[in-house]
Legacy VTK file of the C-alpha trace (Angstrom):
# vtk DataFile Version 3.0
C-alpha trace
ASCII
DATASET POLYDATA
POINTS 107 float
0.000 0.000 0.000
1.475 3.338 -1.040
1.299 6.343 1.193
-0.447 9.470 0.033
1.746 12.600 -0.028
1.203 15.135 2.736
-1.488 17.649 1.883
-1.713 21.239 3.074
-5.253 22.515 3.456
-6.125 26.180 3.267
-7.389 27.982 6.341
-10.750 28.517 4.639
-11.137 24.770 4.019
-10.227 23.926 7.619
-12.691 26.514 8.951
-15.489 25.235 6.713
-14.994 21.633 7.852
-14.697 22.687 11.511
-17.889 24.740 11.286
-19.768 21.773 9.878
-18.452 19.659 12.748
-19.588 22.271 15.269
-23.085 22.288 13.759
-23.372 18.604 14.591
-25.694 17.771 11.693
-23.380 14.976 10.502
-21.001 12.652 12.289
-17.244 13.064 12.205
-16.979 9.891 10.162
-19.380 11.268 7.539
-17.506 14.576 7.357
-14.174 12.771 7.141
-15.410 10.672 4.257
-16.945 13.655 2.449
-13.830 15.849 2.730
-11.309 12.987 2.497
-9.551 13.793 5.780
-9.017 11.833 8.980
-11.612 12.307 11.762
-8.819 13.199 14.213
-7.839 16.072 11.929
-11.399 17.402 12.007
-11.356 17.204 15.800
-8.122 19.212 15.879
-9.572 21.890 13.585
-12.749 21.951 15.671
-10.798 22.555 18.882
-8.710 25.292 17.244
-11.883 26.973 15.963
-13.446 26.971 19.419
-10.256 28.339 21.013
-9.979 31.209 18.561
-13.706 32.031 18.510
-13.470 34.133 21.662
-10.963 36.487 20.019
-13.706 37.980 17.872
-15.674 39.036 20.947
-12.826 40.622 22.917
-12.895 44.377 23.393
-10.351 46.165 21.295
-10.220 43.419 18.693
-10.063 46.116 16.002
-6.871 47.507 17.494
-5.198 44.106 17.382
-5.504 44.004 13.593
-3.526 47.242 13.115
0.070 46.687 12.041
2.664 47.209 14.737
5.190 49.911 13.875
8.740 49.518 15.153
9.780 53.069 16.058
13.422 52.119 16.629
13.633 50.661 13.138
12.104 53.809 11.619
14.510 56.068 13.542
17.432 53.957 12.344
16.227 54.291 8.743
15.845 58.086 9.137
19.391 58.293 10.479
20.711 56.189 7.622
18.983 58.361 5.005
20.145 61.571 6.698
23.718 60.305 6.663
23.437 59.422 2.967
21.973 62.858 2.139
24.748 64.645 4.041
27.392 62.586 2.276
25.919 63.256 -1.159
25.524 66.971 -0.410
29.194 67.151 0.556
30.308 65.213 -2.499
28.237 67.380 -4.854
29.509 70.515 -3.127
33.130 69.492 -3.622
32.455 68.670 -7.268
30.810 72.051 -7.835
27.569 70.452 -8.949
25.508 71.515 -5.933
25.574 75.229 -6.846
24.648 74.369 -10.421
21.702 72.198 -9.307
20.480 74.881 -6.924
20.651 77.576 -9.612
18.699 75.352 -12.045
15.864 74.926 -9.502
15.227 78.661 -9.221
12.648 80.177 -11.605
LINES 1 108
107 0 1 2 3 4 5 6 7 8 9 10 11 12 13 14 15 16 17 18 19 20 21 22 23 24 25 26 27 28 29 30 31 32 33 34 35 36 37 38 39 40 41 42 43 44 45 46 47 48 49 50 51 52 53 54 55 56 57 58 59 60 61 62 63 64 65 66 67 68 69 70 71 72 73 74 75 76 77 78 79 80 81 82 83 84 85 86 87 88 89 90 91 92 93 94 95 96 97 98 99 100 101 102 103 104 105 106
């Protein structure tokens, strides 16, 4: 008997199967046969669904979805860009190109 290769199911598929298991309209064996997965896998998805269900009802759930900004990383990037600008300004000034660029910008 040959083994079937490992399959990766999408989160949407896992949620759909877990929701059907939570409804209780069909047995785990029926769902496993319909979706071609092991009943233990459905039980695992079911438990994960129930654990994460409370997150939707927590206060401030909207704030948790906002991306976290790393201020230290942004300050480091600002410093890096400032250093590069200063270097280029000095190099252009020594080459005499800075005065020419500034005079071309004036109307």
